[in-house]
C-alpha positions in Angstrom: 162.0 150.3 25.2 160.9 152.5 28.0 158.7 151.2 30.8 156.2 152.7 33.2 159.0 152.5 35.8 161.3 154.7 33.7 158.5 157.2 33.3 157.7 157.3 37.0 161.3 157.9 37.9 161.9 160.6 35.3 158.6 162.4 36.3 159.3 161.7 40.0 155.8 160.3 40.6 154.4 156.9 41.4 153.7 154.2 38.8 150.0 154.4 39.8 150.0 158.1 38.9 151.6 157.4 35.5 148.8 154.8 34.9 146.1 157.3 35.9 147.5 160.0 33.6 147.8 157.6 30.7 144.3 156.3 31.1 142.8 159.8 31.4 141.6 159.2 34.9 140.6 162.2 37.1 142.2 163.1 40.5 145.7 163.8 39.3 147.4 167.1 40.1 148.1 169.2 37.1 151.8 169.5 37.8 152.1 165.7 38.1 150.1 165.2 34.9 152.4 167.6 32.9 155.5 165.9 34.4 154.2 162.5 33.3 153.4 163.6 29.8 156.7 165.3 29.4 158.6 162.2 30.6 156.6 159.9 28.4 157.3 162.1 25.4 161.0 162.2 26.1 161.2 158.4 26.6 158.9 157.7 23.6 156.8 155.6 26.0 153.6 153.7 24.9 151.5 152.5 27.8 151.0 148.8 28.2 147.2 148.1 28.1 147.3 145.2 30.4 149.3 147.0 33.1 147.1 150.1 32.7 144.0 147.9 33.3 145.4 146.5 36.6 146.2 150.0 37.9 142.9 151.6 37.0 140.7 148.5 37.7 139.1 149.2 34.3 139.5 147.0 31.3 138.2 149.5 28.7 136.6 146.5 27.0 132.9 145.8 26.5 132.1 142.2 25.5 129.5 141.2 23.0 128.0 137.7 22.8 126.3 137.2 19.4 124.1 134.3 18.6 125.6 132.5 15.5 122.1 132.0 14.0 121.5 135.7 13.9 123.9 136.5 11.1 122.0 139.8 10.2 123.3 141.3 13.5 126.9 141.4 12.1 125.8 143.9 9.5 123.2 145.8 11.5 123.9 145.8 15.3 127.7 145.5 15.4 128.6 148.6 13.4 126.3 150.8 15.4 127.6 149.4 18.7 131.2 149.7 17.6 130.8 153.4 16.7 129.2 154.2 20.0 131.9 152.3 22.0 134.6 154.1 20.1 133.0 157.4 21.1 133.1 156.2 24.7 136.8 155.2 24.3 135.9 151.6 24.8 137.0 148.6 22.8 134.8 145.7 21.7 135.4 142.0 22.3 133.1 139.7 20.3 132.3 136.0 21.0 129.9 133.9 18.9 127.7 131.4 20.7 124.5 129.6 20.0 123.7 126.9 22.5 123.0 127.6 26.2 126.4 126.1 27.2 128.2 128.2 24.6 126.4 131.4 25.7 127.2 130.7 29.4 130.9 130.0 28.6 131.2 133.2 26.6 129.5 135.2 29.3 131.8 133.8 32.1 134.9 134.5 30.0 133.9 138.0 28.9 132.5 139.0 32.3 136.0 138.5 33.9 137.7 140.6 31.2 135.2 143.4 30.4 133.5 146.3 32.2 130.2 145.1 30.8 128.8 142.5 28.4 126.0 142.9 25.8 124.1 139.7 24.9 122.5 139.9 21.5 119.6 137.5 20.9 120.7 135.7 24.1 118.5 132.9 25.5 120.0 132.5 29.0 119.1 134.1 32.3 121.9 136.5 33.4 120.4 137.9 36.6 123.3 136.4 38.6 125.9 138.6 36.7 126.6 142.3 37.1 126.8 144.7 34.2 125.1 142.5 31.6 122.7 144.0 29.0 120.3 142.0 26.9 119.7 143.2 23.4 117.0 141.6 21.2 116.9 138.6 23.4 115.6 137.2 26.7 114.1 140.0 28.7 115.2 138.8 32.1 115.2 142.3 33.6 113.5 145.2 31.8 115.9 147.6 33.4 118.9 146.1 31.6 117.2 144.8 28.5 115.8 146.2 25.2 114.2 144.4 22.4 111.7 144.4 19.6 108.0 144.0 20.2 107.6 140.6 18.6 104.0 140.2 19.8 103.1 143.4 17.9 105.1 142.2 14.9 103.4 138.8 14.7 100.0 140.3 15.2 100.6 143.0 12.5 101.8 140.3 10.0 98.8 138.1 10.6 96.4 141.0 10.4 97.9 142.0 7.1 97.5 138.4 5.8 93.9 138.2 7.1 93.1 141.4 5.3 94.3 139.7 2.1 91.8 136.9 2.7 94.1 134.3 4.3 92.4 132.2 7.0 94.9 129.4 7.4 98.2 130.9 8.5 101.3 128.9 9.6 103.9 130.3 12.0 107.6 129.3 12.1 109.5 130.4 15.2 112.9 129.4 16.7 111.8 127.7 19.9 108.7 128.3 21.9 110.6 128.0 25.2 112.3 131.3 24.3 110.7 134.5 25.6 110.5 136.3 22.3 109.0 133.3 20.5 106.3 133.0 23.2 105.5 136.7 22.4 105.3 135.8 18.7 102.8 133.1 19.5 100.7 135.5 21.6 100.5 138.0 18.7 99.6 135.2 16.3 96.8 134.0 18.6 95.5 137.5 19.1 95.2 138.2 15.4 93.3 135.0 14.5 91.1 135.0 17.6 90.0 138.6 16.9 88.4 137.3 13.8 86.9 134.3 15.8 89.1 131.9 13.9 90.1 128.6 15.6 93.6 128.2 16.8 95.3 125.2 15.1 98.4 124.0 17.0 99.5 122.0 13.9 100.2 125.3 12.1 102.7 126.4 14.7 106.1 124.9 14.0 109.5 125.3 15.7 112.8 125.4 13.8 115.0 124.3 16.8 118.2 124.7 14.7 116.7 122.6 11.9 114.2 124.7 9.9 114.4 122.5 6.8 113.1 119.5 8.8 110.3 121.6 10.4 109.2 123.0 7.1 109.3 119.6 5.4 107.0 118.4 8.1 104.5 121.2 7.4 104.7 120.7 3.6 104.2 117.0 3.8 101.4 117.1 6.3 97.7 117.2 5.4 97.3 120.5 7.2 95.9 123.2 4.9 97.5 126.7 4.9 97.8 129.5 2.4 100.4 131.7 4.2 103.3 131.4 6.5 104.8 133.9 9.0 108.5 133.3 9.8 110.7 134.9 12.4 113.8 135.1 10.2 114.6 136.0 6.6 116.7 132.8 6.4 113.6 130.8 7.3 111.8 132.6 4.5 114.6 131.7 2.1 114.5 128.0 3.2 110.7 127.9 2.9 110.7 129.3 -0.6 113.5 126.9 -1.7 111.6 123.9 -0.4 108.3 125.0 -1.9 109.9 125.3 -5.3 111.0 121.7 -5.0 107.4 120.7 -4.3 106.1 122.9 -7.2 104.4 125.2 -4.7 104.5 128.8 -6.0 105.1 131.9 -3.9 103.0 133.9 -3.6 100.4 132.3 -5.9 99.9 129.2 -3.8 101.4 130.2 -0.4 102.3 133.7 0.8 105.3 134.3 2.9 106.0 137.2 5.4 109.1 137.6 7.6 109.6 139.4 10.9 113.2 140.4 10.3 113.9 142.4 7.1 117.6 141.9 6.7 119.3 142.6 3.3 118.5 139.0 2.4 114.7 139.8 2.2 115.3 142.0 -0.9 117.7 139.5 -2.6 115.2 136.6 -2.7 112.9 136.0 -5.6 110.2 137.0 -5.0 111.3 139.7 -2.6 109.9 139.1 0.9 107.3 141.2 2.6 108.5 142.0 6.2 107.8 143.6 9.5 110.9 145.8 9.6 112.6 146.8 12.8 115.1 149.6 13.3 118.4 148.0 14.3 119.9 151.5 14.7 117.2 152.5 17.2 117.7 149.3 19.2 121.4 149.7 19.3 121.0 153.4 20.4 118.8 152.6 23.3 121.1 149.8 24.4 124.1 152.1 24.3 122.3 154.7 26.3 121.7 152.1 29.0 125.3 150.9 28.8 126.6 154.4 29.3 124.5 154.8 32.4 125.5 151.4 33.7 129.2 152.2 33.3 128.7 155.5 35.0 127.1 153.6 37.9 123.9 155.6 37.7 120.5 154.1 38.0 119.1 152.9 34.7 116.1 154.8 33.3 114.5 153.0 30.5 112.1 154.5 28.1 108.4 154.1 29.0 108.4 150.9 26.9 111.7 148.9 26.3 110.1 147.2 23.3 110.6 148.8 19.9 107.7 148.3 17.3 108.3 147.5 13.7 106.6 148.6 10.5 105.1 146.7 7.6 107.2 146.7 4.4 105.2 145.3 1.5 107.0 143.5 -1.3 106.2 140.6 -3.7 105.8 137.5 -1.4 102.2 138.1 -0.4 99.2 137.8 -2.6 95.4 138.2 -2.2 93.7 134.9 -1.7 
């Protein structure tokens, strides 16, 4: 099997020149480039990716850290990211992580192998790292982050329920220590306070990786509520399952609205009313920023890095 040394000898150029030609780098004389290509063809040479990376100081890989609890991303974000990276002649390395320790470990590992890392629904501060983009996660730096406007989503969902006559609305989020969940709470408060309704802390519950326990606590409490807003469609599914066990009918007794709108929302019975966000738009903006980052140009975000959702009415909400 031919090696880079064989090609460099036949073409009468250095091994570094062979690497630059094979990686498509600029700065190679045309006669040298043609000589390398001719030698590679004669020797049936296929470049070794690892050696090519060492010569060019470029891995050609972009890492993706995906939160394991965000299963919808696999079918929404990843295909869009993969297509864009392919067009940029980049390869994607994916690691799944959920806890802070897992996310940090994945980031350390990918950051040493990749030109850049995209954190999807990440919850850790990455300001100490270079070339890290946040996507639908912790907005540590608006210049390298893009996400959904969860405050607007929560406020829109609550306003819709309030318009249907609901006055006691529960809210289920991941963890209020996370930035986007704090935004959800702000939107929730804005909606109810605009109608001069009192804020009841008992109606705000956190999943913290155990939504069943949190929902059971709400169902078994003496707190009155006629609707619930949840961050994820999986939470809506869990809420509807538990309510059936307690003979609570959706939407006759309790209305449910989600802030995600994954394919699961339309598979549930009843189908779930949602605030739908464009995963394609989110991925597109993220990829534009990634391209600028890799080109070492200054990042220029849109006027607002937050992407607003739209209400999709289905069967899980009823008039009170």
